[in-house]
py3Dmol code that shows the C-alpha trace and the ligand (Angstrom):
import py3Dmol

protein = """\
ATOM      1  CA  MET A   1       1.906 -13.954  18.018  1.00  0.00           C
ATOM      2  CA  PRO A   2       1.062 -10.257  18.441  1.00  0.00           C
ATOM      3  CA  ARG A   3       2.816  -8.109  15.768  1.00  0.00           C
ATOM      4  CA  PHE A   4       3.775  -4.470  16.158  1.00  0.00           C
ATOM      5  CA  PHE A   5       5.300  -1.924  13.782  1.00  0.00           C
ATOM      6  CA  VAL A   6       8.407  -0.210  15.197  1.00  0.00           C
ATOM      7  CA  PRO A   7      10.519   2.196  13.108  1.00  0.00           C
ATOM      8  CA  ALA A   8      14.101   0.911  12.782  1.00  0.00           C
ATOM      9  CA  SER A   9      15.181   4.159  14.467  1.00  0.00           C
ATOM     10  CA  ASP A  10      13.472   2.915  17.664  1.00  0.00           C
ATOM     11  CA  ILE A  11      15.538  -0.256  17.772  1.00  0.00           C
ATOM     12  CA  ALA A  12      19.053   0.020  19.232  1.00  0.00           C
ATOM     13  CA  ASP A  13      21.454  -2.317  21.039  1.00  0.00           C
ATOM     14  CA  GLY A  14      18.986  -5.186  20.883  1.00  0.00           C
ATOM     15  CA  THR A  15      16.142  -3.244  22.481  1.00  0.00           C
ATOM     16  CA  ALA A  16      13.055  -1.894  20.730  1.00  0.00           C
ATOM     17  CA  SER A  17      10.863   0.914  22.052  1.00  0.00           C
ATOM     18  CA  VAL A  18       7.206   0.473  21.194  1.00  0.00           C
ATOM     19  CA  ARG A  19       5.430   3.857  21.329  1.00  0.00           C
ATOM     20  CA  GLY A  20       2.271   5.713  20.302  1.00  0.00           C
ATOM     21  CA  SER A  21      -0.721   3.826  18.909  1.00  0.00           C
ATOM     22  CA  GLU A  22       1.297   0.600  18.758  1.00  0.00           C
ATOM     23  CA  PHE A  23       2.053   0.955  22.493  1.00  0.00           C
ATOM     24  CA  ARG A  24      -1.610   1.592  23.263  1.00  0.00           C
ATOM     25  CA  HIS A  25      -2.567  -1.513  21.303  1.00  0.00           C
ATOM     26  CA  LEU A  26       0.058  -3.571  23.156  1.00  0.00           C
ATOM     27  CA  GLN A  27      -0.730  -2.288  26.626  1.00  0.00           C
ATOM     28  CA  ARG A  28      -4.406  -1.352  26.664  1.00  0.00           C
ATOM     29  CA  VAL A  29      -5.970  -3.599  24.041  1.00  0.00           C
ATOM     30  CA  LEU A  30      -3.860  -6.752  24.306  1.00  0.00           C
ATOM     31  CA  ARG A  31      -2.822  -6.066  27.928  1.00  0.00           C
ATOM     32  CA  LEU A  32       0.590  -7.634  27.399  1.00  0.00           C
ATOM     33  CA  ARG A  33       2.941  -7.922  30.335  1.00  0.00           C
ATOM     34  CA  GLU A  34       6.679  -8.306  30.989  1.00  0.00           C
ATOM     35  CA  GLY A  35       7.784 -11.681  29.719  1.00  0.00           C
ATOM     36  CA  ASP A  36       5.219 -11.844  26.900  1.00  0.00           C
ATOM     37  CA  HIS A  37       6.599 -12.738  23.454  1.00  0.00           C
ATOM     38  CA  VAL A  38       5.918 -10.455  20.466  1.00  0.00           C
ATOM     39  CA  THR A  39       6.937 -10.028  16.832  1.00  0.00           C
ATOM     40  CA  LEU A  40       8.097  -6.622  15.624  1.00  0.00           C
ATOM     41  CA  PHE A  41       8.553  -5.438  12.058  1.00  0.00           C
ATOM     42  CA  ASP A  42      10.317  -2.243  11.111  1.00  0.00           C
ATOM     43  CA  ASP A  43      10.474   0.057   8.075  1.00  0.00           C
ATOM     44  CA  ALA A  44      13.620  -1.630   6.809  1.00  0.00           C
ATOM     45  CA  GLY A  45      12.021  -4.962   5.888  1.00  0.00           C
ATOM     46  CA  THR A  46      13.240  -6.734   9.015  1.00  0.00           C
ATOM     47  CA  GLU A  47      11.167  -8.828  11.416  1.00  0.00           C
ATOM     48  CA  HIS A  48      12.213  -9.289  15.045  1.00  0.00           C
ATOM     49  CA  ALA A  49      11.193 -11.825  17.674  1.00  0.00           C
ATOM     50  CA  GLY A  50      11.197 -10.238  21.107  1.00  0.00           C
ATOM     51  CA  VAL A  51      10.154 -10.331  24.739  1.00  0.00           C
ATOM     52  CA  VAL A  52       8.513  -7.455  26.612  1.00  0.00           C
ATOM     53  CA  VAL A  53      10.958  -6.443  29.348  1.00  0.00           C
ATOM     54  CA  SER A  54       9.371  -3.290  30.742  1.00  0.00           C
ATOM     55  CA  LEU A  55       6.228  -1.181  30.480  1.00  0.00           C
ATOM     56  CA  SER A  56       6.171   2.513  31.389  1.00  0.00           C
ATOM     57  CA  PRO A  57       3.134   4.816  30.885  1.00  0.00           C
ATOM     58  CA  ARG A  58       4.080   5.558  27.267  1.00  0.00           C
ATOM     59  CA  VAL A  59       6.700   3.035  26.114  1.00  0.00           C
ATOM     60  CA  ALA A  60       7.109  -0.719  26.125  1.00  0.00           C
ATOM     61  CA  LEU A  61      10.709  -1.971  25.905  1.00  0.00           C
ATOM     62  CA  VAL A  62      11.178  -5.202  24.008  1.00  0.00           C
ATOM     63  CA  ARG A  63      14.375  -7.208  24.081  1.00  0.00           C
ATOM     64  CA  VAL A  64      15.032  -8.472  20.534  1.00  0.00           C
ATOM     65  CA  THR A  65      15.903 -12.178  20.549  1.00  0.00           C
ATOM     66  CA  ALA A  66      16.160 -12.841  16.808  1.00  0.00           C
ATOM     67  CA  SER A  67      15.953 -10.829  13.578  1.00  0.00           C
ATOM     68  CA  THR A  68      15.173 -12.094  10.084  1.00  0.00           C
ATOM     69  CA  MET A  69      14.351 -10.620   6.691  1.00  0.00           C
ATOM     70  CA  PRO A  70      11.499 -12.824   5.444  1.00  0.00           C
ATOM     71  CA  ARG A  71      10.479 -12.355   1.802  1.00  0.00           C
ATOM     72  CA  ARG A  72       6.997 -10.922   2.226  1.00  0.00           C
ATOM     73  CA  GLU A  73       7.357  -7.829   0.068  1.00  0.00           C
ATOM     74  CA  SER A  74       6.670  -7.889  -3.644  1.00  0.00           C
ATOM     75  CA  PRO A  75       9.724  -7.481  -5.904  1.00  0.00           C
ATOM     76  CA  LEU A  76       7.576  -5.001  -7.849  1.00  0.00           C
ATOM     77  CA  ALA A  77       7.494  -1.464  -6.384  1.00  0.00           C
ATOM     78  CA  LEU A  78       3.832  -0.821  -7.140  1.00  0.00           C
ATOM     79  CA  THR A  79       2.329   2.661  -6.739  1.00  0.00           C
ATOM     80  CA  LEU A  80      -1.450   2.983  -6.801  1.00  0.00           C
ATOM     81  CA  TYR A  81      -2.676   6.416  -7.934  1.00  0.00           C
ATOM     82  CA  GLN A  82      -6.287   6.468  -6.752  1.00  0.00           C
ATOM     83  CA  GLY A  83      -8.923   9.054  -7.698  1.00  0.00           C
ATOM     84  CA  ILE A  84     -10.279   9.999  -4.291  1.00  0.00           C
ATOM     85  CA  PRO A  85     -13.658   8.257  -3.941  1.00  0.00           C
ATOM     86  CA  LYS A  86     -16.591   9.464  -1.882  1.00  0.00           C
ATOM     87  CA  GLY A  87     -17.252   8.483   1.715  1.00  0.00           C
ATOM     88  CA  ARG A  88     -15.103   5.830   3.327  1.00  0.00           C
ATOM     89  CA  LYS A  89     -14.341   3.796   0.203  1.00  0.00           C
ATOM     90  CA  MET A  90     -10.708   4.860   0.396  1.00  0.00           C
ATOM     91  CA  ASP A  91     -10.438   2.997   3.721  1.00  0.00           C
ATOM     92  CA  LEU A  92     -11.242  -0.239   1.888  1.00  0.00           C
ATOM     93  CA  VAL A  93      -8.857   0.572  -0.968  1.00  0.00           C
ATOM     94  CA  VAL A  94      -5.997   1.256   1.481  1.00  0.00           C
ATOM     95  CA  GLU A  95      -6.610  -1.926   3.481  1.00  0.00           C
ATOM     96  CA  LYS A  96      -6.887  -4.234   0.473  1.00  0.00           C
ATOM     97  CA  ALA A  97      -4.081  -2.605  -1.513  1.00  0.00           C
ATOM     98  CA  THR A  98      -1.830  -3.110   1.535  1.00  0.00           C
ATOM     99  CA  GLU A  99      -2.713  -6.800   1.645  1.00  0.00           C
ATOM    100  CA  LEU A 100      -1.961  -6.978  -2.086  1.00  0.00           C
ATOM    101  CA  GLY A 101       1.564  -5.674  -1.511  1.00  0.00           C
ATOM    102  CA  VAL A 102       1.193  -2.161  -2.916  1.00  0.00           C
ATOM    103  CA  GLN A 103       4.191  -0.040  -1.872  1.00  0.00           C
ATOM    104  CA  THR A 104       2.751   3.487  -2.157  1.00  0.00           C
ATOM    105  CA  ILE A 105      -0.786   4.850  -2.381  1.00  0.00           C
ATOM    106  CA  VAL A 106      -1.248   8.329  -3.855  1.00  0.00           C
ATOM    107  CA  PRO A 107      -4.765   9.809  -3.645  1.00  0.00           C
ATOM    108  CA  PHE A 108      -5.507  12.351  -6.364  1.00  0.00           C
ATOM    109  CA  HIS A 109      -8.102  14.985  -7.181  1.00  0.00           C
ATOM    110  CA  SER A 110      -9.367  15.045 -10.770  1.00  0.00           C
ATOM    111  CA  ALA A 111     -12.030  16.582 -12.995  1.00  0.00           C
ATOM    112  CA  PHE A 112     -14.685  14.161 -11.775  1.00  0.00           C
ATOM    113  CA  SER A 113     -13.596  13.503  -8.197  1.00  0.00           C
ATOM    114  CA  LEU A 114     -16.141  16.196  -7.302  1.00  0.00           C
ATOM    115  CA  GLY A 115     -14.931  17.418  -3.944  1.00  0.00           C
ATOM    116  CA  ALA A 116     -14.581  13.888  -2.596  1.00  0.00           C
ATOM    117  CA  GLY A 117     -11.136  15.003  -1.575  1.00  0.00           C
ATOM    118  CA  ALA A 118     -12.400  17.575   0.911  1.00  0.00           C
ATOM    119  CA  GLY A 119     -10.577  16.972   4.204  1.00  0.00           C
ATOM    120  CA  ALA A 120      -8.385  14.331   2.592  1.00  0.00           C
ATOM    121  CA  GLY A 121      -5.476  15.704   4.584  1.00  0.00           C
ATOM    122  CA  ALA A 122      -7.175  14.794   7.863  1.00  0.00           C
ATOM    123  CA  LYS A 123      -8.261  11.441   6.456  1.00  0.00           C
ATOM    124  CA  ARG A 124      -4.659  10.692   5.522  1.00  0.00           C
ATOM    125  CA  GLU A 125      -3.785   9.921   9.168  1.00  0.00           C
ATOM    126  CA  ARG A 126      -6.645   7.438   9.323  1.00  0.00           C
ATOM    127  CA  TRP A 127      -5.585   5.889   6.039  1.00  0.00           C
ATOM    128  CA  GLN A 128      -2.017   5.513   7.335  1.00  0.00           C
ATOM    129  CA  ARG A 129      -3.308   3.784  10.515  1.00  0.00           C
ATOM    130  CA  ILE A 130      -5.349   1.445   8.327  1.00  0.00           C
ATOM    131  CA  ALA A 131      -2.218   0.659   6.304  1.00  0.00           C
ATOM    132  CA  VAL A 132      -0.268  -0.185   9.497  1.00  0.00           C
ATOM    133  CA  ALA A 133      -3.075  -2.460  10.719  1.00  0.00           C
ATOM    134  CA  ALA A 134      -3.348  -4.223   7.335  1.00  0.00           C
ATOM    135  CA  ALA A 135       0.434  -4.650   7.129  1.00  0.00           C
ATOM    136  CA  LYS A 136       0.423  -6.200  10.614  1.00  0.00           C
ATOM    137  CA  GLN A 137      -2.477  -8.520   9.754  1.00  0.00           C
ATOM    138  CA  SER A 138      -1.019  -9.643   6.418  1.00  0.00           C
ATOM    139  CA  GLY A 139       2.469 -10.259   7.810  1.00  0.00           C
ATOM    140  CA  ARG A 140       4.131  -7.619   5.667  1.00  0.00           C
ATOM    141  CA  THR A 141       7.532  -6.338   6.738  1.00  0.00           C
ATOM    142  CA  SER A 142       6.914  -2.817   5.565  1.00  0.00           C
ATOM    143  CA  VAL A 143       3.990  -0.398   5.643  1.00  0.00           C
ATOM    144  CA  PRO A 144       2.785   1.298   2.435  1.00  0.00           C
ATOM    145  CA  ALA A 145       3.243   5.052   2.408  1.00  0.00           C
ATOM    146  CA  ILE A 146       0.033   7.039   1.985  1.00  0.00           C
ATOM    147  CA  ALA A 147       1.017  10.194   0.128  1.00  0.00           C
ATOM    148  CA  ALA A 148      -0.630  13.578   0.514  1.00  0.00           C
ATOM    149  CA  PRO A 149      -3.368  14.076  -2.104  1.00  0.00           C
ATOM    150  CA  ILE A 150      -2.165  15.560  -5.397  1.00  0.00           C
ATOM    151  CA  ALA A 151      -3.829  16.858  -8.574  1.00  0.00           C
ATOM    152  CA  PHE A 152      -4.132  14.513 -11.546  1.00  0.00           C
ATOM    153  CA  THR A 153      -1.704  16.720 -13.498  1.00  0.00           C
ATOM    154  CA  GLU A 154       0.944  15.749 -10.915  1.00  0.00           C
ATOM    155  CA  VAL A 155       0.138  12.067 -11.461  1.00  0.00           C
ATOM    156  CA  VAL A 156       0.940  12.541 -15.140  1.00  0.00           C
ATOM    157  CA  ASP A 157       4.164  14.367 -14.237  1.00  0.00           C
ATOM    158  CA  ALA A 158       5.212  11.567 -11.860  1.00  0.00           C
ATOM    159  CA  ALA A 159       4.695   8.884 -14.480  1.00  0.00           C
ATOM    160  CA  ALA A 160       8.240   8.978 -15.812  1.00  0.00           C
ATOM    161  CA  ALA A 161       9.545   7.684 -12.472  1.00  0.00           C
ATOM    162  CA  HIS A 162       7.985   4.278 -13.086  1.00  0.00           C
ATOM    163  CA  ASP A 163       9.126   1.502 -15.443  1.00  0.00           C
ATOM    164  CA  LEU A 164       5.508   0.646 -16.262  1.00  0.00           C
ATOM    165  CA  ARG A 165       2.561   3.084 -16.388  1.00  0.00           C
ATOM    166  CA  LEU A 166      -0.985   1.755 -16.674  1.00  0.00           C
ATOM    167  CA  LEU A 167      -4.103   3.926 -16.545  1.00  0.00           C
ATOM    168  CA  PHE A 168      -7.168   1.737 -16.257  1.00  0.00           C
ATOM    169  CA  PHE A 169      -9.976   3.022 -18.449  1.00  0.00           C
ATOM    170  CA  GLU A 170     -13.304   1.545 -19.502  1.00  0.00           C
ATOM    171  CA  GLY A 171     -13.651   3.696 -22.608  1.00  0.00           C
ATOM    172  CA  THR A 172     -12.366   3.414 -26.174  1.00  0.00           C
ATOM    173  CA  GLY A 173      -8.762   3.358 -27.336  1.00  0.00           C
ATOM    174  CA  THR A 174      -7.647   0.887 -24.710  1.00  0.00           C
ATOM    175  CA  VAL A 175      -5.569  -2.303 -24.742  1.00  0.00           C
ATOM    176  CA  PRO A 176      -6.961  -5.321 -22.896  1.00  0.00           C
ATOM    177  CA  PHE A 177      -4.708  -6.091 -19.926  1.00  0.00           C
ATOM    178  CA  VAL A 178      -4.034  -9.598 -21.237  1.00  0.00           C
ATOM    179  CA  ALA A 179      -2.858  -8.134 -24.555  1.00  0.00           C
ATOM    180  CA  LEU A 180      -0.347  -5.710 -22.997  1.00  0.00           C
ATOM    181  CA  PRO A 181       3.030  -6.360 -24.606  1.00  0.00           C
ATOM    182  CA  GLU A 182       5.763  -7.677 -22.307  1.00  0.00           C
ATOM    183  CA  PRO A 183       8.308  -4.921 -21.529  1.00  0.00           C
ATOM    184  CA  ALA A 184      11.831  -5.605 -22.853  1.00  0.00           C
ATOM    185  CA  THR A 185      13.063  -5.984 -19.266  1.00  0.00           C
ATOM    186  CA  PRO A 186      10.856  -7.039 -16.356  1.00  0.00           C
ATOM    187  CA  PRO A 187       9.596  -3.868 -14.665  1.00  0.00           C
ATOM    188  CA  GLN A 188      10.904  -3.145 -11.177  1.00  0.00           C
ATOM    189  CA  SER A 189       8.401  -0.359 -10.571  1.00  0.00           C
ATOM    190  CA  ALA A 190       4.883   0.222 -11.838  1.00  0.00           C
ATOM    191  CA  ALA A 191       2.226   2.909 -11.584  1.00  0.00           C
ATOM    192  CA  ILE A 192      -1.452   2.057 -11.840  1.00  0.00           C
ATOM    193  CA  ALA A 193      -4.041   4.845 -12.047  1.00  0.00           C
ATOM    194  CA  ILE A 194      -7.696   4.340 -11.179  1.00  0.00           C
ATOM    195  CA  GLY A 195     -10.357   6.986 -11.702  1.00  0.00           C
ATOM    196  CA  PRO A 196     -12.901   8.087  -9.069  1.00  0.00           C
ATOM    197  CA  GLU A 197     -16.582   7.152  -9.359  1.00  0.00           C
ATOM    198  CA  GLY A 198     -17.020   9.617 -12.211  1.00  0.00           C
ATOM    199  CA  GLY A 199     -14.083   8.185 -14.132  1.00  0.00           C
ATOM    200  CA  PHE A 200     -11.470  10.082 -16.140  1.00  0.00           C
ATOM    201  CA  SER A 201     -12.163  13.006 -18.453  1.00  0.00           C
ATOM    202  CA  ARG A 202     -11.140  12.859 -22.100  1.00  0.00           C
ATOM    203  CA  ASP A 203      -8.414  15.443 -21.417  1.00  0.00           C
ATOM    204  CA  GLU A 204      -7.060  13.330 -18.563  1.00  0.00           C
ATOM    205  CA  THR A 205      -6.782  10.144 -20.604  1.00  0.00           C
ATOM    206  CA  ALA A 206      -5.161  12.097 -23.437  1.00  0.00           C
ATOM    207  CA  ALA A 207      -2.621  13.699 -21.066  1.00  0.00           C
ATOM    208  CA  ALA A 208      -1.867  10.325 -19.509  1.00  0.00           C
ATOM    209  CA  ARG A 209      -1.338   8.688 -22.885  1.00  0.00           C
ATOM    210  CA  ASP A 210       0.986  11.555 -23.918  1.00  0.00           C
ATOM    211  CA  ALA A 211       2.970  10.980 -20.708  1.00  0.00           C
ATOM    212  CA  GLY A 212       3.503   7.325 -21.549  1.00  0.00           C
ATOM    213  CA  PHE A 213       0.619   5.657 -19.724  1.00  0.00           C
ATOM    214  CA  ALA A 214      -0.967   2.712 -21.502  1.00  0.00           C
ATOM    215  CA  LEU A 215      -4.779   2.922 -21.379  1.00  0.00           C
ATOM    216  CA  VAL A 216      -5.790  -0.514 -20.161  1.00  0.00           C
ATOM    217  CA  ASP A 217      -9.127  -2.303 -20.217  1.00  0.00           C
ATOM    218  CA  MET A 218     -10.064  -4.837 -17.539  1.00  0.00           C
ATOM    219  CA  GLY A 219     -12.974  -6.397 -19.399  1.00  0.00           C
ATOM    220  CA  PRO A 220     -16.588  -5.802 -20.383  1.00  0.00           C
ATOM    221  CA  ARG A 221     -18.031  -4.815 -17.023  1.00  0.00           C
ATOM    222  CA  ILE A 222     -17.773  -1.402 -15.339  1.00  0.00           C
ATOM    223  CA  LEU A 223     -16.128  -1.953 -11.950  1.00  0.00           C
ATOM    224  CA  ARG A 224     -16.666   0.349  -9.006  1.00  0.00           C
ATOM    225  CA  THR A 225     -13.598   2.434  -8.328  1.00  0.00           C
ATOM    226  CA  GLU A 226     -12.758   0.470  -5.180  1.00  0.00           C
ATOM    227  CA  THR A 227     -13.163  -2.833  -7.044  1.00  0.00           C
ATOM    228  CA  ALA A 228     -11.098  -1.588  -9.982  1.00  0.00           C
ATOM    229  CA  ALA A 229      -8.191  -0.585  -7.728  1.00  0.00           C
ATOM    230  CA  LEU A 230      -7.983  -4.057  -6.210  1.00  0.00           C
ATOM    231  CA  VAL A 231      -8.454  -5.948  -9.473  1.00  0.00           C
ATOM    232  CA  ALA A 232      -5.789  -3.812 -11.175  1.00  0.00           C
ATOM    233  CA  ALA A 233      -3.355  -4.361  -8.301  1.00  0.00           C
ATOM    234  CA  THR A 234      -4.074  -8.095  -8.425  1.00  0.00           C
ATOM    235  CA  LEU A 235      -3.554  -8.348 -12.187  1.00  0.00           C
ATOM    236  CA  VAL A 236      -0.268  -6.417 -12.038  1.00  0.00           C
ATOM    237  CA  GLN A 237       1.083  -8.242  -8.975  1.00  0.00           C
ATOM    238  CA  ALA A 238       0.194 -11.613 -10.486  1.00  0.00           C
ATOM    239  CA  ARG A 239       1.961 -10.775 -13.749  1.00  0.00           C
ATOM    240  CA  TRP A 240       4.998  -8.788 -12.562  1.00  0.00           C
ATOM    241  CA  GLY A 241       4.967  -9.121  -8.774  1.00  0.00           C
ATOM    242  CA  ASP A 242       4.635 -12.031  -6.360  1.00  0.00           C
ATOM    243  CA  LEU A 243       0.907 -12.707  -6.170  1.00  0.00           C
ATOM    244  CA  GLY A 244       0.299 -16.373  -6.854  1.00  0.00           C
ATOM    245  CA  ALA A 245       4.026 -17.049  -6.649  1.00  0.00           C
ATOM    246  CA  ALA A 246       5.383 -19.812  -4.444  1.00  0.00           C
ATOM    247  CA  HIS A 247       6.576 -18.545  -1.083  1.00  0.00           C
ATOM    248  CA  SER A 248       8.668 -19.972   1.703  1.00  0.00           C
ATOM    249  CA  HIS A 249       6.126 -20.721   4.398  1.00  0.00           C
ATOM    250  CA  ARG A 250       5.628 -17.803   6.707  1.00  0.00           C
ATOM    251  CA  ASP A 251       6.856 -18.124  10.276  1.00  0.00           C
ATOM    252  CA  ALA A 252       4.168 -19.284  12.598  1.00  0.00           C
TER     253      ALA A 252
END
"""
ligand_1 = """\
27
LIG
N -16.833 6.499 -16.110
C -17.427 5.233 -15.714
C -18.888 5.161 -16.152
O -19.196 5.852 -17.107
O -19.685 4.454 -15.542
C -17.288 5.036 -14.221
C -15.863 4.958 -13.771
S -15.534 3.530 -12.838
C -16.779 3.548 -11.659
C -14.155 4.082 -11.873
C -12.788 3.687 -12.425
O -12.623 2.286 -12.375
C -12.532 4.060 -13.853
O -12.108 5.407 -13.974
C -11.431 3.101 -14.243
O -10.187 3.593 -13.762
C -11.800 1.859 -13.463
N -12.549 0.862 -14.222
C -13.796 0.419 -13.976
N -14.141 -0.547 -14.833
C -13.086 -0.732 -15.670
C -12.831 -1.597 -16.774
N -13.731 -2.490 -17.208
N -11.631 -1.496 -17.409
C -10.695 -0.596 -16.977
N -10.883 0.244 -15.938
C -12.067 0.177 -15.279
"""
view = py3Dmol.view(width=600, height=400)
view.addModel(protein, "pdb")
view.setStyle({"model": 0}, {"cartoon": {"style": "trace"}})
view.addModel(ligand_1, "xyz")
view.setStyle({"model": 1}, {"stick": {}})
view.zoomTo()
view.show()
């Protein structure tokens, strides 16, 4: 069943308005017609079954026939702080982190991100489109937010907003992930920080530790930044989120 993202603000009185790139995908790529059945998901965690009732040059109207709130979102509000990598690696990180249930992705510049962030603002729109596509494909009922790039100092400042703060580091002074102590209460939100290709500077790891980040080791091999982001998200979601958990079978 074709799935489309529609903001909850575009759903009223049982009718949804599909616009923009989602409309183009519906009308031009999939060539749907009046009477075709679709699934919509909005930014409020709700999924809607619907039928296309009209197509104008810019909007498709869908009559909502049923609405549910399937449990497809992780109970852990996971924020991935990602040192902006070179080239198009961030596209892969965004797509896979979305599939892994990450809630927010925050690209950051740091001492060794070496200008990889140039034009990150323009790339942000592409990254957000990738997140919508990955959320549609993976059956999520919400789309991760891709934040505007920030400096690493702002990552450290933002740390306090999270119950759990893990900076993944392949150097000395780390705790193996498996040896991380269990927090007194299960975390509801977590921040994971992954360095760019050049890694973190000594000052950055020190500042993170002072701000309450645990420096965490993922094992004896050096992972590429894009691999590290996905392994870290997997480890955290498996331990404190819903990865590997039983789930009520998804709707067909
Ligand atoms: N500075 C590293 C070096 O000297 O080769 C390269 C950094 S690595 C390519 C990019 C990021 O992935 C690191 O900053 C860290 O966040 C993460 N990472 C890679 N391997 C890791 C490991 N074994 N344990 C924890 N983090 C790791």
